[in-house]
A tleap script that builds the chain and sets N, CA, C and O, in Angstrom:
source leaprc.protein.ff14SB
mol = sequence {
  NMET THR PRO LYS GLU ILE ALA ALA HIE TYR
  ASN ALA LYS VAL PHE ASP THR PRO GLU ALA
  ALA LYS ALA ALA GLY PHE VAL LEU THR GLU
  THR ALA ALA PRO ARG ASN VAL TRP ASN LYS
  ALA SER ALA ALA SER ALA LEU VAL LEU LYS
  LEU ARG GLU GLN LYS GLU ARG GLY GLU VAL
  GLU GLU ILE GLY LEU VAL ILE GLU PRO PHE
  ARG VAL THR GLY CYS TYR LYS PRO HIE PRO
  SER GLU ALA PRO ALA CSER
}
set mol.1.N position { -12.624 -57.569 18.330 }
set mol.1.CA position { -12.629 -56.195 17.891 }
set mol.1.C position { -12.330 -56.134 16.391 }
set mol.1.O position { -11.579 -56.952 15.858 }
set mol.2.N position { -12.916 -55.174 15.742 }
set mol.2.CA position { -12.668 -54.975 14.320 }
set mol.2.C position { -11.413 -54.111 14.158 }
set mol.2.O position { -10.984 -53.466 15.115 }
set mol.3.N position { -10.821 -54.092 12.962 }
set mol.3.CA position { -9.664 -53.224 12.746 }
set mol.3.C position { -9.943 -51.751 13.087 }
set mol.3.O position { -9.068 -51.067 13.618 }
set mol.4.N position { -11.144 -51.263 12.789 }
set mol.4.CA position { -11.482 -49.864 13.109 }
set mol.4.C position { -11.557 -49.654 14.617 }
set mol.4.O position { -11.143 -48.609 15.119 }
set mol.5.N position { -12.084 -50.639 15.341 }
set mol.5.CA position { -12.149 -50.531 16.798 }
set mol.5.C position { -10.748 -50.573 17.409 }
set mol.5.O position { -10.462 -49.870 18.378 }
set mol.6.N position { -9.886 -51.400 16.835 }
set mol.6.CA position { -8.496 -51.486 17.298 }
set mol.6.C position { -7.807 -50.138 17.092 }
set mol.6.O position { -7.109 -49.651 17.981 }
set mol.7.N position { -8.004 -49.542 15.921 }
set mol.7.CA position { -7.411 -48.233 15.632 }
set mol.7.C position { -7.924 -47.186 16.622 }
set mol.7.O position { -7.143 -46.385 17.136 }
set mol.8.N position { -9.215 -47.189 16.886 }
set mol.8.CA position { -9.794 -46.223 17.814 }
set mol.8.C position { -9.225 -46.414 19.225 }
set mol.8.O position { -8.957 -45.438 19.925 }
set mol.9.N position { -9.046 -47.652 19.633 }
set mol.9.CA position { -8.524 -47.958 20.963 }
set mol.9.C position { -7.119 -47.374 21.163 }
set mol.9.O position { -6.777 -46.925 22.257 }
set mol.10.N position { -6.314 -47.386 20.103 }
set mol.10.CA position { -4.939 -46.893 20.190 }
set mol.10.C position { -4.770 -45.492 19.611 }
set mol.10.O position { -3.647 -45.055 19.359 }
set mol.11.N position { -5.874 -44.790 19.400 }
set mol.11.CA position { -5.845 -43.419 18.855 }
set mol.11.C position { -5.091 -43.337 17.534 }
set mol.11.O position { -4.319 -42.406 17.302 }
set mol.12.N position { -5.322 -44.314 16.682 }
set mol.12.CA position { -4.702 -44.333 15.357 }
set mol.12.C position { -5.708 -43.814 14.336 }
set mol.12.O position { -6.892 -44.145 14.399 }
set mol.13.N position { -5.240 -43.014 13.410 }
set mol.13.CA position { -6.104 -42.530 12.329 }
set mol.13.C position { -6.441 -43.698 11.403 }
set mol.13.O position { -5.657 -44.639 11.275 }
set mol.14.N position { -7.592 -43.636 10.768 }
set mol.14.CA position { -8.020 -44.675 9.842 }
set mol.14.C position { -8.177 -44.069 8.456 }
set mol.14.O position { -8.801 -43.022 8.283 }
set mol.15.N position { -7.597 -44.748 7.474 }
set mol.15.CA position { -7.698 -44.327 6.077 }
set mol.15.C position { -8.283 -45.465 5.254 }
set mol.15.O position { -8.115 -46.636 5.593 }
set mol.16.N position { -8.973 -45.113 4.167 }
set mol.16.CA position { -9.569 -46.116 3.283 }
set mol.16.C position { -8.625 -46.566 2.178 }
set mol.16.O position { -8.768 -47.665 1.641 }
set mol.17.N position { -7.654 -45.713 1.835 }
set mol.17.CA position { -6.721 -46.052 0.758 }
set mol.17.C position { -5.319 -45.584 1.133 }
set mol.17.O position { -5.161 -44.646 1.915 }
set mol.18.N position { -4.306 -46.235 0.576 }
set mol.18.CA position { -2.937 -45.774 0.817 }
set mol.18.C position { -2.723 -44.345 0.327 }
set mol.18.O position { -1.971 -43.584 0.936 }
set mol.19.N position { -3.371 -43.986 -0.752 }
set mol.19.CA position { -3.231 -42.642 -1.305 }
set mol.19.C position { -3.743 -41.585 -0.333 }
set mol.19.O position { -3.159 -40.508 -0.214 }
set mol.20.N position { -4.839 -41.896 0.362 }
set mol.20.CA position { -5.399 -40.952 1.341 }
set mol.20.C position { -4.423 -40.754 2.499 }
set mol.20.O position { -4.257 -39.637 2.989 }
set mol.21.N position { -3.784 -41.826 2.931 }
set mol.21.CA position { -2.806 -41.722 4.013 }
set mol.21.C position { -1.613 -40.874 3.577 }
set mol.21.O position { -1.152 -40.007 4.320 }
set mol.22.N position { -1.119 -41.132 2.366 }
set mol.22.CA position { 0.019 -40.360 1.860 }
set mol.22.C position { -0.344 -38.883 1.721 }
set mol.22.O position { 0.465 -38.013 2.041 }
set mol.23.N position { -1.554 -38.597 1.245 }
set mol.23.CA position { -1.998 -37.213 1.076 }
set mol.23.C position { -2.078 -36.484 2.412 }
set mol.23.O position { -1.927 -35.263 2.464 }
set mol.24.N position { -2.316 -37.231 3.498 }
set mol.24.CA position { -2.391 -36.636 4.832 }
set mol.24.C position { -1.015 -36.532 5.492 }
set mol.24.O position { -0.906 -36.118 6.647 }
set mol.25.N position { 0.037 -36.908 4.755 }
set mol.25.CA position { 1.388 -36.779 5.283 }
set mol.25.C position { 1.906 -38.005 6.013 }
set mol.25.O position { 2.918 -37.931 6.710 }
set mol.26.N position { 1.222 -39.131 5.858 }
set mol.26.CA position { 1.637 -40.364 6.521 }
set mol.26.C position { 2.557 -41.190 5.626 }
set mol.26.O position { 2.455 -41.152 4.400 }
set mol.27.N position { 3.448 -41.930 6.259 }
set mol.27.CA position { 4.370 -42.827 5.567 }
set mol.27.C position { 3.871 -44.250 5.789 }
set mol.27.O position { 3.602 -44.640 6.924 }
set mol.28.N position { 3.746 -45.028 4.716 }
set mol.28.CA position { 3.257 -46.399 4.825 }
set mol.28.C position { 4.350 -47.326 5.338 }
set mol.28.O position { 5.529 -47.144 5.037 }
set mol.29.N position { 3.937 -48.329 6.124 }
set mol.29.CA position { 4.882 -49.330 6.633 }
set mol.29.C position { 4.471 -50.700 6.086 }
set mol.29.O position { 4.293 -50.864 4.879 }
set mol.30.N position { 4.325 -51.653 6.956 }
set mol.30.CA position { 3.998 -53.024 6.554 }
set mol.30.C position { 2.555 -53.161 6.090 }
set mol.30.O position { 1.666 -52.434 6.535 }
set mol.31.N position { 2.344 -54.123 5.174 }
set mol.31.CA position { 1.010 -54.465 4.710 }
set mol.31.C position { 0.773 -55.937 4.958 }
set mol.31.O position { 1.659 -56.764 4.741 }
set mol.32.N position { -0.437 -56.265 5.417 }
set mol.32.CA position { -0.830 -57.661 5.603 }
set mol.32.C position { -2.085 -57.901 4.784 }
set mol.32.O position { -2.984 -57.061 4.747 }
set mol.33.N position { -2.142 -59.055 4.125 }
set mol.33.CA position { -3.307 -59.429 3.319 }
set mol.33.C position { -3.873 -60.738 3.867 }
set mol.33.O position { -3.692 -61.796 3.265 }
set mol.34.N position { -4.558 -60.667 5.007 }
set mol.34.CA position { -5.087 -61.879 5.630 }
set mol.34.C position { -6.227 -62.509 4.836 }
set mol.34.O position { -6.886 -61.852 4.030 }
set mol.35.N position { -6.441 -63.801 5.086 }
set mol.35.CA position { -7.450 -64.545 4.338 }
set mol.35.C position { -8.858 -64.417 4.880 }
set mol.35.O position { -9.815 -64.700 4.160 }
set mol.36.N position { -9.017 -63.994 6.139 }
set mol.36.CA position { -10.368 -63.885 6.686 }
set mol.36.C position { -10.452 -62.732 7.682 }
set mol.36.O position { -9.447 -62.093 7.995 }
set mol.37.N position { -11.653 -62.476 8.171 }
set mol.37.CA position { -11.920 -61.340 9.042 }
set mol.37.C position { -11.123 -61.427 10.340 }
set mol.37.O position { -10.592 -60.417 10.801 }
set mol.38.N position { -11.029 -62.617 10.938 }
set mol.38.CA position { -10.321 -62.751 12.217 }
set mol.38.C position { -8.840 -62.456 12.030 }
set mol.38.O position { -8.228 -61.790 12.865 }
set mol.39.N position { -8.268 -62.942 10.950 }
set mol.39.CA position { -6.858 -62.668 10.697 }
set mol.39.C position { -6.626 -61.192 10.386 }
set mol.39.O position { -5.559 -60.657 10.685 }
set mol.40.N position { -7.613 -60.535 9.789 }
set mol.40.CA position { -7.485 -59.111 9.480 }
set mol.40.C position { -7.399 -58.308 10.784 }
set mol.40.O position { -6.595 -57.382 10.893 }
set mol.41.N position { -8.212 -58.660 11.748 }
set mol.41.CA position { -8.173 -57.976 13.039 }
set mol.41.C position { -6.849 -58.250 13.744 }
set mol.41.O position { -6.274 -57.354 14.361 }
set mol.42.N position { -6.374 -59.468 13.655 }
set mol.42.CA position { -5.100 -59.831 14.270 }
set mol.42.C position { -3.953 -59.067 13.616 }
set mol.42.O position { -3.056 -58.581 14.305 }
set mol.43.N position { -3.979 -58.960 12.297 }
set mol.43.CA position { -2.947 -58.223 11.571 }
set mol.43.C position { -2.989 -56.744 11.948 }
set mol.43.O position { -1.946 -56.125 12.159 }
set mol.44.N position { -4.186 -56.181 12.032 }
set mol.44.CA position { -4.328 -54.772 12.403 }
set mol.44.C position { -3.766 -54.538 13.802 }
set mol.44.O position { -3.082 -53.544 14.047 }
set mol.45.N position { -4.054 -55.446 14.703 }
set mol.45.CA position { -3.559 -55.329 16.069 }
set mol.45.C position { -2.033 -55.369 16.110 }
set mol.45.O position { -1.408 -54.558 16.793 }
set mol.46.N position { -1.440 -56.302 15.387 }
set mol.46.CA position { 0.023 -56.420 15.367 }
set mol.46.C position { 0.667 -55.155 14.795 }
set mol.46.O position { 1.656 -54.658 15.335 }
set mol.47.N position { 0.108 -54.641 13.709 }
set mol.47.CA position { 0.658 -53.438 13.085 }
set mol.47.C position { 0.558 -52.229 14.011 }
set mol.47.O position { 1.527 -51.487 14.173 }
set mol.48.N position { -0.609 -52.033 14.616 }
set mol.48.CA position { -0.803 -50.849 15.448 }
set mol.48.C position { 0.028 -50.935 16.730 }
set mol.48.O position { 0.450 -49.903 17.251 }
set mol.49.N position { 0.269 -52.131 17.244 }
set mol.49.CA position { 1.103 -52.258 18.439 }
set mol.49.C position { 2.551 -51.866 18.145 }
set mol.49.O position { 3.196 -51.217 18.969 }
set mol.50.N position { 3.063 -52.256 16.979 }
set mol.50.CA position { 4.423 -51.853 16.595 }
set mol.50.C position { 4.511 -50.335 16.462 }
set mol.50.O position { 5.467 -49.707 16.918 }
set mol.51.N position { 3.493 -49.765 15.828 }
set mol.51.CA position { 3.481 -48.316 15.637 }
set mol.51.C position { 3.326 -47.577 16.966 }
set mol.51.O position { 3.931 -46.523 17.167 }
set mol.52.N position { 2.528 -48.120 17.858 }
set mol.52.CA position { 2.330 -47.491 19.163 }
set mol.52.C position { 3.646 -47.420 19.940 }
set mol.52.O position { 3.928 -46.434 20.620 }
set mol.53.N position { 4.442 -48.482 19.825 }
set mol.53.CA position { 5.749 -48.478 20.485 }
set mol.53.C position { 6.626 -47.348 19.955 }
set mol.53.O position { 7.314 -46.675 20.723 }
set mol.54.N position { 6.598 -47.144 18.634 }
set mol.54.CA position { 7.375 -46.052 18.042 }
set mol.54.C position { 6.886 -44.696 18.553 }
set mol.54.O position { 7.683 -43.799 18.829 }
set mol.55.N position { 5.565 -44.563 18.672 }
set mol.55.CA position { 4.998 -43.301 19.148 }
set mol.55.C position { 5.379 -43.061 20.608 }
set mol.55.O position { 5.705 -41.936 20.986 }
set mol.56.N position { 5.340 -44.097 21.420 }
set mol.56.CA position { 5.696 -43.954 22.833 }
set mol.56.C position { 7.166 -43.578 23.012 }
set mol.56.O position { 7.523 -42.881 23.961 }
set mol.57.N position { 8.011 -44.042 22.099 }
set mol.57.CA position { 9.435 -43.696 22.161 }
set mol.57.C position { 9.708 -42.312 21.574 }
set mol.57.O position { 10.834 -41.819 21.635 }
set mol.58.N position { 8.677 -41.687 21.007 }
set mol.58.CA position { 8.825 -40.357 20.444 }
set mol.58.C position { 9.399 -40.344 19.040 }
set mol.58.O position { 9.816 -39.296 18.548 }
set mol.59.N position { 9.424 -41.497 18.392 }
set mol.59.CA position { 9.995 -41.591 17.046 }
set mol.59.C position { 9.054 -41.058 15.968 }
set mol.59.O position { 9.511 -40.621 14.912 }
set mol.60.N position { 7.746 -41.088 16.222 }
set mol.60.CA position { 6.754 -40.618 15.245 }
set mol.60.C position { 5.747 -39.713 15.944 }
set mol.60.O position { 5.545 -39.796 17.156 }
set mol.61.N position { 5.123 -38.851 15.155 }
set mol.61.CA position { 4.151 -37.905 15.703 }
set mol.61.C position { 2.781 -38.543 15.872 }
set mol.61.O position { 2.119 -38.343 16.890 }
set mol.62.N position { 2.355 -39.315 14.870 }
set mol.62.CA position { 1.007 -39.875 14.845 }
set mol.62.C position { 1.043 -41.234 14.156 }
set mol.62.O position { 1.912 -41.488 13.322 }
set mol.63.N position { 0.090 -42.114 14.507 }
set mol.63.CA position { 0.033 -43.434 13.871 }
set mol.63.C position { -1.324 -43.626 13.200 }
set mol.63.O position { -2.291 -42.930 13.508 }
set mol.64.N position { -1.372 -44.588 12.275 }
set mol.64.CA position { -2.626 -44.846 11.582 }
set mol.64.C position { -2.650 -46.210 10.936 }
set mol.64.O position { -1.645 -46.920 10.895 }
set mol.65.N position { -3.822 -46.566 10.429 }
set mol.65.CA position { -4.024 -47.812 9.691 }
set mol.65.C position { -4.787 -47.509 8.416 }
set mol.65.O position { -5.732 -46.720 8.414 }
set mol.66.N position { -4.368 -48.142 7.336 }
set mol.66.CA position { -5.113 -48.092 6.087 }
set mol.66.C position { -5.888 -49.401 6.042 }
set mol.66.O position { -5.300 -50.476 5.921 }
set mol.67.N position { -7.211 -49.307 6.139 }
set mol.67.CA position { -8.049 -50.501 6.192 }
set mol.67.C position { -8.808 -50.627 4.878 }
set mol.67.O position { -9.752 -49.885 4.608 }
set mol.68.N position { -8.369 -51.587 4.071 }
set mol.68.CA position { -8.997 -51.868 2.785 }
set mol.68.C position { -9.745 -53.194 2.905 }
set mol.68.O position { -9.539 -53.920 3.878 }
set mol.69.N position { -10.609 -53.531 1.943 }
set mol.69.CA position { -11.381 -54.766 2.052 }
set mol.69.C position { -10.541 -56.038 2.254 }
set mol.69.O position { -10.939 -56.913 3.023 }
set mol.70.N position { -9.403 -56.154 1.587 }
set mol.70.CA position { -8.646 -57.399 1.667 }
set mol.70.C position { -7.222 -57.235 2.189 }
set mol.70.O position { -6.400 -58.142 2.059 }
set mol.71.N position { -6.934 -56.076 2.780 }
set mol.71.CA position { -5.616 -55.897 3.382 }
set mol.71.C position { -5.641 -54.724 4.355 }
set mol.71.O position { -6.539 -53.882 4.335 }
set mol.72.N position { -4.616 -54.702 5.208 }
set mol.72.CA position { -4.465 -53.636 6.189 }
set mol.72.C position { -2.992 -53.226 6.189 }
set mol.72.O position { -2.100 -54.073 6.140 }
set mol.73.N position { -2.753 -51.911 6.244 }
set mol.73.CA position { -1.400 -51.370 6.191 }
set mol.73.C position { -1.201 -50.397 7.341 }
set mol.73.O position { -2.076 -49.582 7.633 }
set mol.74.N position { -0.054 -50.483 7.989 }
set mol.74.CA position { 0.282 -49.532 9.029 }
set mol.74.C position { 0.854 -48.268 8.407 }
set mol.74.O position { 1.404 -48.307 7.306 }
set mol.75.N position { 0.727 -47.156 9.105 }
set mol.75.CA position { 1.313 -45.912 8.625 }
set mol.75.C position { 1.589 -45.002 9.816 }
set mol.75.O position { 0.998 -45.150 10.886 }
set mol.76.N position { 2.491 -44.070 9.606 }
set mol.76.CA position { 2.808 -43.110 10.657 }
set mol.76.C position { 3.097 -41.764 10.040 }
set mol.76.O position { 3.459 -41.650 8.869 }
set mol.77.N position { 2.924 -40.740 10.872 }
set mol.77.CA position { 3.245 -39.377 10.454 }
set mol.77.C position { 4.536 -38.992 11.150 }
set mol.77.O position { 4.585 -38.952 12.380 }
set mol.78.N position { 5.583 -38.709 10.389 }
set mol.78.CA position { 6.849 -38.323 11.017 }
set mol.78.C position { 6.726 -36.938 11.668 }
set mol.78.O position { 5.827 -36.159 11.352 }
set mol.79.N position { 7.637 -36.665 12.563 }
set mol.79.CA position { 7.692 -35.323 13.151 }
set mol.79.C position { 7.955 -34.332 12.033 }
set mol.79.O position { 8.645 -34.673 11.072 }
set mol.80.N position { 7.432 -33.121 12.121 }
set mol.80.CA position { 7.590 -32.124 11.045 }
set mol.80.C position { 9.030 -31.943 10.561 }
set mol.80.O position { 9.254 -31.762 9.364 }
set mol.81.N position { 9.980 -31.988 11.443 }
set mol.81.CA position { 11.378 -31.792 11.041 }
set mol.81.C position { 11.947 -32.992 10.294 }
set mol.81.O position { 12.991 -32.888 9.649 }
set mol.82.N position { 11.256 -34.143 10.380 }
set mol.82.CA position { 11.748 -35.358 9.750 }
set mol.82.C position { 10.938 -35.753 8.523 }
set mol.82.O position { 11.179 -36.817 7.952 }
set mol.83.N position { 9.998 -34.940 8.110 }
set mol.83.CA position { 9.125 -35.278 6.995 }
set mol.83.C position { 9.965 -35.508 5.733 }
set mol.83.O position { 10.870 -34.728 5.436 }
set mol.84.N position { 9.659 -36.592 4.985 }
set mol.84.CA position { 10.409 -36.858 3.759 }
set mol.84.C position { 10.119 -35.791 2.705 }
set mol.84.O position { 8.999 -35.289 2.604 }
set mol.85.N position { 11.116 -35.463 1.946 }
set mol.85.CA position { 10.953 -34.470 0.882 }
set mol.85.C position { 10.115 -35.055 -0.245 }
set mol.85.O position { 10.304 -36.209 -0.631 }
set mol.86.N position { 9.203 -34.270 -0.764 }
set mol.86.CA position { 8.334 -34.757 -1.845 }
set mol.86.C position { 8.826 -34.293 -3.187 }
set mol.86.O position { 8.218 -34.609 -4.210 }
savepdb mol mol.pdb
quit
């Protein structure tokens, strides 16, 4: 599966840039810069699984991935009452 397919499978939003994720109210988490396509999919899977656990526990409202050509970053949208002040 590709990183986009992994995101779709777990109902995670997909962003092209970290700035786009931040503009949508998401908070960035870990970033992985894998050396090849297979490692990129593996990194995306690991990131989204961690985020999915947080969502299942009710810690975050929404999850997402920032998928760039040479790296992938996890992100989440906090609950409205917990949104960081800008």
